[in-house]
MIFI-852315 format. One record per atom (N, C-alpha, C, O): residue in three letters; x, y, z. Coordinates in steps of 0.001 Angstrom, whole numbers, padded with zeros to 6 digits, always signed. Each point is the difference from the previous one (the first is absolute). Layout:
BEGIN
ALAXYZ ...
end
This chain:
BEGIN
UNK+113944+084895+061806 UNK+000015-000751+001377 UNK+000643+000179+001088 UNK-000510-000252+001092 UNK+001822+000749-001243 UNK+000324+000896+001058 UNK-000460+000978+000485 UNK+000368+000264+001144 UNK-001247+000558-001753 UNK-000500+001491+000193 UNK-001051-000732+000742 UNK+000073+000306+001190 UNK-001189-001304-001469 UNK-000661-000411+000889 UNK+000562-000602+001291 UNK-000407+000482+001057 UNK+001139-001306-001030 UNK+000384-000800+001057 UNK+000532+001101+001246 UNK-000103-000202+001210 UNK+000769+001565-001962 UNK+000546+000902+000894 UNK-001141+000566+000623 UNK+000034+000211+001212 UNK-001167+000096-001969 UNK-001349+000691+000615 UNK-000452-000800+000789 UNK-000446+000495+001035 UNK+000385-001786-001160 UNK-000912-001020+001013 UNK+000901+000367+001296 UNK-000521+000609+000934 UNK+001839-000980-000898 UNK+000791+000163+001417 UNK-000204+001211+000649 UNK-000187+000016+001217 UNK+000205+001347-002108 UNK-000275+001070+000229 UNK-001536-000306+001123 UNK-000158+000109+001216 UNK-000648-000471-002209 UNK-001302-000137+000821 UNK-000079-000584+001195 UNK-000603+000520+000939 UNK+001268-001773-000862 UNK+000283-000902+000992 UNK+000374+000952+001242 UNK-000718+000118+000993 UNK+001924+000533-001184 UNK+000395+000715+000908 UNK-001029+000776+000824 UNK-000394-000178+001152 UNK+000134+000911-001896 UNK-001333+001356+000101 UNK-000978-000778+001030 UNK-000511+000598+000947 UNK+000329-001713-001150 UNK-001274-000500+000280 UNK+000940-000683+001792 UNK-000505+000027+001122 UNK+001401-000360-001365 UNK+000682-000860+001245 UNK+000226+001449+001003 UNK+000088-000172+001215 UNK-000004+001511-001755 UNK+000572+000801+000818 UNK-001285+000805+000493 UNK+000212+000713+000982 UNK-001270-000705-001399 UNK-001609+000134+000138 UNK-000415-000696+001161 UNK-000646+000462+000940 UNK+001167-001863-001121 UNK-000703-000999+001345 UNK+000891+000098+001073 UNK-000352-000397+001111 UNK+001759+001001-001349 UNK+000754-000083+001273 UNK-000569+001279+000387 UNK-000494+000041+001127 UNK+000469+000926-001779 UNK-000705+001380+000728 UNK-001210-000026+000592 UNK-000425+000818+000815 UNK-000157-001833-001265 UNK-001804-000205+000797 UNK+000652-000727+001396 UNK-000115+000646+001041 UNK+000710-001804-000993 UNK+000514-000572+000956 UNK+000586+000955+000913 UNK-000374-000200+001156 UNK+001035+001008-001270 UNK+000500+000826+000631 UNK-000927+000847+000855 UNK+000156+000055+001219 UNK-000926+000471-001721 UNK-000927+000911+000636 UNK-000906-000801+000543 UNK-000704+000657+000767 UNK+000396-001774-000809 UNK-000837-001170+000989 UNK+000763-000289+001135 UNK-000543-000084+001102 UNK+002148-000133-001304 UNK+000608-000068+001398 UNK+000083+001148+000592 UNK-000154+000110+001216 UNK+000382+000788-001926 UNK+000289+001493+000937 UNK-001270+000336+000832 UNK+000113+000106+001221 UNK-001197+000048-001766 UNK-001461+000358+000506 UNK-000084-001101+001369 UNK-000273+000448+001113 UNK+000492-001677-001295 UNK+000102-000944+001022 UNK+000693+000352+001509 UNK-000583+000010+001084 UNK+002072+000288-001368 UNK+000220+000629+000409 UNK-000274+000989+000965 UNK-000195-000332+001169 UNK+000154+001666-001573 UNK-000845+000782+000343 UNK-001342-000049+000692 UNK-000404+000779+000863 UNK-000199-001781-001362 UNK-001270-000374+000185 UNK+000088-000989+001797 UNK-000940+000005+000795 UNK+002024-000600-000599 UNK+000405-000868+000945 UNK+001137+000640+001045 UNK+000118-000572+001084 UNK+000488+001410-001285 UNK+001144+000574+000725 UNK+000195+001376+000170 UNK+000131+000676-001020 UNK-000091-000185+002015 UNK+000116+001977+000262 UNK+000872-000013-000977 UNK+000977-000746-000062 UNK-001255+001455-000624 UNK+000668+000757-000830 UNK+001267+000983+000431 UNK+001011-000158-000683 UNK-000960+000950+001522 UNK+001039+000089+000835 UNK+000859-000545+000391 UNK+000974+000669+000344 UNK-000934-002035-000221 UNK+000772-001133+000345 UNK+000683-000525-001067 UNK+001151-000431+000062 UNK-001851+000460-001050 UNK+000535-000470-001398 UNK+001006+000465-000716 UNK+000123+001093-000553 UNK+000893-002387+000624 UNK+001362+000266-001142 UNK-000101-000580-001299 UNK+000286-001193-000096 UNK-000630+001800-000888 UNK-000213-000607-001430 UNK+001672-000194-000509 UNK+000164-000958-000755 UNK+000966+001694+001061 UNK+001470-000865-000481 UNK+000971+000361+001264 UNK-000437+000699+000914 UNK+001480-001093-000903 UNK+001208+000359+000718 UNK+000305+001508-000361 UNK+000744+000448+000872 UNK-001011+000414-001740 UNK+000436+001344-000333 UNK-001548+000863+000364 UNK-000275+001014-000640 UNK-000433-001414+001457 UNK-000811+001040+000342 UNK+000088+001171+000018 UNK-000442+000839-000786 UNK+001412-000672+002302 UNK+000192+001011+000462 UNK+000837+000911-001026 UNK+000022+001215+000193 UNK+000660-001774-001271 UNK+000914+000767-000753 UNK-001003+000421-001335 UNK+000382+000767-000884 UNK-001314-001212+000902 UNK-001052+000209-001111 UNK-000951+001365+000231 UNK-000330+000953-000705 UNK+000025-001471+002342 UNK-000698+001278+000192 UNK+000817+001251+000232 UNK-000459+001130-000166 UNK+001326-001312+000440 UNK+001076+001319+000123 UNK+000521+000887-001160 UNK+000157+001221-000018 UNK+000055-002079-000877 UNK+000181+000744-001224 UNK-001320+000074-000495 UNK+000098+000904-000830 UNK-001244-001277+000818 UNK-001232+000493-000492 UNK-000241+001426+000576 UNK+000057+000879-000860 UNK-000285-000506+001982 UNK+000024+000946+000616 UNK+000947+001186-000025 UNK-000259+001123+000431 UNK+001605-001600-001102 UNK+000787+000761-000396 UNK-000324+000617-001603 UNK-000094+001178-000343 UNK-000027-002314-000417 UNK-000390+000494-001463 UNK-001774+000622+000094 UNK-000359+001119-000364 UNK-000186-001779+000722 UNK-001371+000238-000105 UNK-000837+000648+001282 UNK-000951-000634+000459 UNK+001310+001836+000067 UNK-000095+000535+001707 UNK-001562+000216-000323 UNK-000666-000323+000983 UNK-000067+000737-001981 UNK-001272+000819+000066 UNK-001069-001379-000954 UNK-001141+000114-000450 UNK+001743-000891+000431 UNK-000708-001031-000955 UNK-001349-000677+001120 UNK+000104-000694+001012 UNK-000941+001073-001494 UNK-001295-000531+000863 UNK-000192-001837-000320 UNK-000133-000537-001100 UNK+000176-000099+002418 UNK-000239-001670-000122 UNK-001317-000312-000049 UNK-000359-000944-000705 UNK-000644+001754+001511 UNK-001164-000565+000312 UNK-000853-000197-001072 UNK-000790-000942-000066 UNK+000940+001904-000878 UNK-000800+000185-001192 UNK+000995+000122-001011 UNK+000339+001181-000066 UNK+000479-002129-001022 UNK+000458+000359-001017 UNK-000389+000611-000942 UNK-001096-000341-000447 UNK+001820+001460-000214 UNK-000957+000670-001229 UNK+000544-000537-001460 UNK+000928+000647-000486 UNK-001182-001220+000110 UNK+000245-001277-001249 UNK+001042+001019-001178 UNK+001085-000287-000506 UNK-001832+001381+000375 UNK+000380+000772-001197 UNK+001151+000695+000675 UNK+001002-000059-000713 UNK-000836+000594+001665 UNK+001423+000892+000525 UNK+000647-001271+000152 UNK+000997+000191-000696 UNK-000887-001419+001159 UNK+000971-001108+000180 UNK+000280-000726-001398 UNK+000946-000775-000146 UNK-001732+001052-000732 UNK+000577-000194-001391 UNK+000615+001111-000871 UNK+000594-000396-001003 UNK-000637+001634+001207 UNK+000508+000948-000809 UNK+001208-000038+000153 UNK+000528-000297+001072 UNK+000391+000735-002631 UNK+001025-000214-000697 UNK+001381+000441+001377 UNK+001039-000607+000255 UNK-001495+001609+000245 UNK+001272+000393+001351 UNK-000211-000768+000811 UNK+000992-000681+000261 UNK-002322+000324+000592 UNK-000228-000864+001186 UNK+000794-001469-000796 UNK+000875-000352+000791 UNK-000870-000503-001908 UNK+000415-001224-000491 UNK+001443+000286+000353 UNK+000650-000585+000867 UNK-000051+002001-002006 UNK+001698-000357+000434 UNK+000157+000241+001308 UNK+001219-000027+000164 UNK-001789+000270+000969 UNK+000437+000531+001425 UNK+000256-001817+000565 UNK+001012-000540+000445 UNK-002522-000061-000728 UNK-000442-001200+000603 UNK+001342-001212-000439 UNK+000487-000821+000778 UNK-000023+001076-002587 UNK+000867-000827-000467 UNK+001261-000173+000764 UNK+000506-001113+000149 UNK+000085+002368+000410 UNK+001294+000735+000324 UNK-000371-000995+001982 UNK+000874-000506+000704 UNK-002129+000560-000447 UNK-000217-000428+001460 UNK+000144-001454-000091 UNK+000960-000463+000617 UNK-001677-000321-001228 UNK+000182-001479-000570 UNK+000972-000203-000274 UNK+000411-001016+000560 UNK+000409+001554-001304 UNK+001309-000980+000026 UNK+001202+000373+000867 UNK+001152-000142-000411 UNK-001443+000612+001590 UNK+000729+000118+001269 UNK+000186-001386+000650 UNK+000949-000591+000515 UNK-002269+000311-000756 UNK-000154-001379+000468 UNK+000210-001369-001143 UNK-000402-001090+000408 UNK+001012+001152-001796 UNK+000008-000693-000781 UNK+000802-001148+000401 UNK-000398-000993-000610 UNK+001470+000702+001475 UNK+000601-000835+000632 UNK-000417-000836+001243 UNK+000540-000998+000479 UNK-001592+001645-000109 UNK-000344-000129+001635 UNK-001443-000958-000420 UNK-000282-001085+000508 UNK-000239+001560-001199 UNK-001556-000517-000160 UNK-000236-001031-001324 UNK-000050+000314-001189 UNK-000041-001267+001630 UNK-000618-001049-000888 UNK-001056+000391-000874 UNK-000887+000700+000490 UNK+000785-001157-002208 UNK-000867+000647-000747 UNK-000329+001743+000392 UNK-001070+000459-000396 UNK+001817+000245+001002 UNK+000116+001528+000358 UNK-001209+000776-000731 UNK-000818+000773+000499 UNK+000962-001243-001930 UNK-000742+001020-001413 UNK-001451-001035-000308 UNK-000893+000300-000792 UNK+000942-001572+001644 UNK-001016-000614-000604 UNK-001470+000489+000346 UNK-000365+000150+001166 UNK-000594+000128-002450 UNK-001278+000280+000219 UNK-000662-000387+000996 UNK-000030-001221+000150 UNK-000765+002125+000929 UNK-000636-000034+001269 UNK-000815+000569-000018 UNK+000068+001197-000276 UNK-001190-001805+000560 UNK-001461+001064+000140 UNK-000232+000568+001438 UNK-000153-000527+001102 UNK+000192+001886-001584 UNK-000274+000470+001428 UNK-001610+000829+000274 UNK-000627+000456-000956 UNK+000108-000360+002403 UNK-001059+000684+000294 UNK+000004+001404-000234 UNK+000705+000658+000766 UNK-001438+000051-001800 UNK+000157+001463+000236 UNK-000743+000230+001336 UNK+000574+000801+000737 UNK-001416-001186-000390 UNK-000508+000392+001434 UNK+000197-001282+000771 UNK-000291-001153-000320 UNK+001058+001803+001804 UNK+000264-000940+000898 UNK-001419-000781+000233 UNK-000363-001131-000321 UNK-000030+001773+000736 UNK-001422-000635+000849 UNK-000858-000661-000890 UNK-001118-000044+000512 UNK+001139-000507-001649 UNK-000698-000606-001252 UNK+000863-001010-000260 UNK+001202+000147-000221 UNK-001882-001320+000247 UNK+000607-001054-000439 UNK+000585-000152-001510 UNK-000022+000946-000788 UNK+000448-001984+000520 UNK+000487-000008-001838 UNK-001377+000178-000785 UNK-001069-000173+000584 UNK+001122+000452-001652 UNK-001330-000021-000789 UNK+000681+000604-001402 UNK+001091+000504+000270 UNK-001332-000435-001302 UNK+000484+000909-001433 UNK-000573+001011+000368 UNK+000032+000601-001074 UNK-000555+000094+001773 UNK-000007+001362-000046 UNK+001230+000947+000999 UNK+000437+001146-000110 UNK-000161-002310+001126 UNK+000562+000512+001117 UNK+001532-000004+000023 UNK+000747+000453+000867 UNK-000374-001228-002318 UNK+001351-000426-000258 UNK+001277+000467-000901 UNK-000357+000512-001061 UNK+001175-000550+001172 UNK+001125+000399-001300 UNK+000775-000578+000031 UNK+000230-000457+001120 UNK+000564+000112-002051 UNK+001346-000895-000346 UNK+001395+000998+000270 UNK+000345+000824-000847 UNK+000255-000981+001892 UNK+001443+000306+000142 UNK+001156-000977+000350 UNK-000165-001181+000304 UNK+001367+001833-000388 UNK+000936-000983+000615 UNK-000246-000658+000918 UNK-001123+000230+000449 UNK+001868-001240+000245 UNK+000002-000338+001202 UNK+000500+000556+001216 UNK-000306-000338+001144 UNK+001160+001284-001530 UNK+000720+000938+001122 UNK-000719+001446+000290 UNK+000171+000805+000916 UNK-001088-000791-002111 UNK-000900+001391+000245 UNK-001061-000808+000993 UNK-000479+000601+000962 UNK+000178-001791-001192 UNK-001046-000297+000717 UNK+000252-000132+001608 UNK-000896+000076+000840 UNK+002392-000306-000542 UNK+000547-000654+001169 UNK-000072+001227+000475 UNK-000497-000072+001123 UNK+000769+001287-001440 UNK+000442+001364+000599 UNK-001242+000520+000369 UNK-000085+000393+001163 UNK-001039-000285-001985 UNK-001249+000145+000385 UNK-000653-000393+000988 UNK-000643+000707+000777 UNK+000812-002187-000750 UNK-000726-001156+000790 UNK+000681+000103+001493 UNK-000729-000067+000990 UNK+001771+000189-000895 UNK+000598+000315+000826 UNK-000032+001130+001136 UNK+000032-000083+001227 UNK-000100+001063-002018 UNK-000786+001335+000425 UNK-000949-000098+000710 UNK-000047+000380+001170 UNK-001136-001083-002007 UNK-001219-000061+000617 UNK-000152-001075+001101 UNK-000996-000069+000721 UNK+001955-000684-000652 UNK-000093-001005+001127 UNK+000408+000488+001386 UNK-000273-000460+001108 UNK+001107+001674-001523 UNK+000562+000780+001166 UNK-000511+000866+000795 UNK+000225+000285+001176 UNK-001217+000252-002250 UNK-000799+000915+000493 UNK-001725-000350+000395 UNK-001044+000640+000124 UNK+001491-002013-000030 UNK-001172-000747+000087 UNK-001060+000227-000757 UNK-001028+000074+000673 UNK+000880+000062-001785 UNK-000863+000402-000970 UNK-000679-000929-000599 UNK-001058+000205-000594 UNK+001672-001394+000718 UNK-000843-001412-000477 UNK-000381-000974+001193 UNK-000337-001172-000165 UNK+000440+001839+001434 UNK-001137-000644+001187 UNK-001250-000047-000177 UNK-000718-000405+000915 UNK+000224+000778-002038 UNK-001599-000055-000162 UNK-000033-001540-000638 UNK-001104-000543+000013 UNK+001824+000064-000371 UNK+000036-001471-000505 UNK+000393-001213+000771 UNK-000063-001193-000296 UNK+000579+001945+001600 UNK+000214-001496+000727 UNK-001387-000292+000827 UNK-000860+000756+000453 UNK+001006-002074-000452 UNK-001165-000948+000348 UNK-001027-000055-001547 UNK-001115-000512+000103 UNK+001359+000808-000848 UNK-000702-000027-001314 UNK+000103-001524-000028 UNK-001010-000670+000217 UNK+002342+000019-000509 UNK+000143-001282-000500 UNK-001030-000509+000776 UNK-001027+000135-000665 UNK+000741-000724+001887 UNK-000913-000911+000395 UNK-001117+000218-000205 UNK-000784-000944+000091 UNK+000286+002274-000447 UNK-001148+000693-000538 UNK-000305-000713-001444 UNK-000863-000873-000093 UNK+001328+001138-000577 UNK+000039-000290-001243 UNK+000242-001734-000063 UNK-000711-000572-000826 UNK+001445-000101+001453 UNK-000120-001261+000186 UNK-001525-000946+000564 UNK-000227-001150-000374 UNK-000643+001910+001285 UNK-000957-000276+000405 UNK-001092+000347-001059 UNK-000887-000778-000351 UNK+001093+002214-000171 UNK-000968+000200-001096 UNK-000029-000914-001342 UNK-000977-000225-000714 UNK+002191-000201+000573 UNK+000162-001251-001233 UNK-001058-001217+000506 UNK-001058-000413-000477 UNK+001820+000044+001635 UNK-000835-001135+000672 UNK-001514-000456-000064 UNK-000479-001119-000184 UNK-000195+002501+000423 UNK-001597+000351+000232 UNK-000343+000193-001428 UNK-001143-000428-000161 UNK+001666+000914-001014 UNK-000459-000087-000971 UNK+000025-001550-000717 UNK-000957-000421-000651 UNK+002098-000289+000857 UNK+000103-001565-000298 UNK-001095-000650+000308 UNK-000533-000819-000748 UNK+000005+001228+002189 UNK-001301-000888+000529 UNK-001128+000532-000625 UNK-000897-000842+000042 UNK+000446+002151-000761 UNK-000691+000602-000525 UNK-000141-001122-001357 UNK-001016-000382-000582 UNK+001855+000183+000446 UNK+000212-000061-001487 UNK-000454-001780+000113 UNK-000831-000480-000771 UNK+001418-000215+001679 UNK-000155-001044+000346 UNK-001663-000431+000017 UNK-000646-000720-000762 UNK+000290+001425+001871 UNK-001565+000089+000313 UNK-000907-000072-001570 UNK-000798-000902-000255 UNK+001042+001755-000443 UNK-000806+000435-000902 UNK+000313-001109-000944 UNK-001001-000368-000615 UNK+002196-000332+000292 UNK+000423-001268-000922 UNK-001352-001110+000579 UNK-000959-000398-000661 UNK+001311+000091+002152 UNK-001020-001149+000227 UNK-001625+000548-000078 UNK-000839-000862-000261 UNK+000432+002082+000449 UNK-001361+000230-000151 UNK+000015-000349-001589 UNK-000894-000721-000444 UNK+001920+001238-000422 UNK-000369-000440-001366 UNK-000288-001572-000537 UNK-000723-000516-000852 UNK+001543+000133+001679 UNK+000377-001515-000474 UNK-001203-001020+000856 UNK-000239-001189-000215 UNK-000212+001839+000940 UNK-001623-000456+001165 UNK-001048-000046-000825 UNK-000351+000927-000730 UNK-000208-002064+000828 UNK-001540+000222-001020 UNK-000833+001181+000762 UNK+000330+000555+001048 UNK-001308-000350-001714 UNK-000585+000916+000778 UNK-001004-000753+000847 UNK-000578-001040-000315 UNK+000437+001875+001679 UNK-001273-000552+000785 UNK-001170+000558-000148 UNK-000248+001204+000071 UNK-000707-002339-000341 UNK-001259+000436-000442 UNK-000944+001036+001456 UNK+000288-000239+001173 UNK-001081+001037-001442 UNK-000069+000873+001078 UNK-001456-000631+000728 UNK-000922-000569-000584 UNK+001081+000949+002413 UNK-000760-001040+000420 UNK-001659-000016-000445 UNK-000621+000939-000497 UNK+000142-002203+000809 UNK-001553-000601-000376 UNK-000421+000956+000928 UNK+000504-000027+001123 UNK-001598+001123-001490 UNK-000709+000705+001364 UNK-001442-001017-000196 UNK-000831+000324+000849 UNK+000468-001162-001514 UNK-001073-000460+000245 UNK+000098-001561+000921 UNK-000947-000742+000264 UNK+002279+000569+000069 UNK+000409-001086+000845 UNK-000338-000205+001325 UNK+000179-001026+000656 UNK-000812+002342-000213 UNK-000253+000409+001267 UNK-001532-000626+000601 UNK-000378+000280+001138 
end
C-alpha cells in the first residue's frame, strides 16, 4: 500500500513537472515572439549568467546546440559546476526546462532537449544578446491570426455540415 502511494506521488510530481516545463516553453516563446530579444531580460542575474557562461564555455555554439556534446560526460560535469554557481540566486535553478536545439526553429519534439533551468538561461541569454532569436519577433501576432483563420475555417465547415443540402438549380424552369 505504501509503495503504491509513493509511486503515485512520484508519478504526479513528474506530470506536474512536465506541465510546468510545457507552460514555460509557451511563455518563453511568446516573449521572444513579441519582444525584441536583444532587449529581453530573463532574470535580474542575466549579466552574471552570461559573463560566467562565456568564461566557462567560450567556444560553445548557441545557434545550433549539439545534443550529444551537450550531454557528454565531460560536458555534464562542467555544466553541473556552472549551474551550482547560481544555486542560491535562481529559483528552481536545476528544474528541467526544454531547450530548443536550433534557435531558428520552434519548439517541437525533434528540436528540444531537457536541461537544467540555468543551462537554458545561459544559452537563451546568449542567443538573445546575439540577436539570434530575432527571427521569431513578430511571429506571435502571425500565429494568433493563423489560429483565428483556422477557427473560421472550422466554423464554416461545421455550418456547411449542419445546413441542409441545397438542391441544384432547375434548368427546365426557364
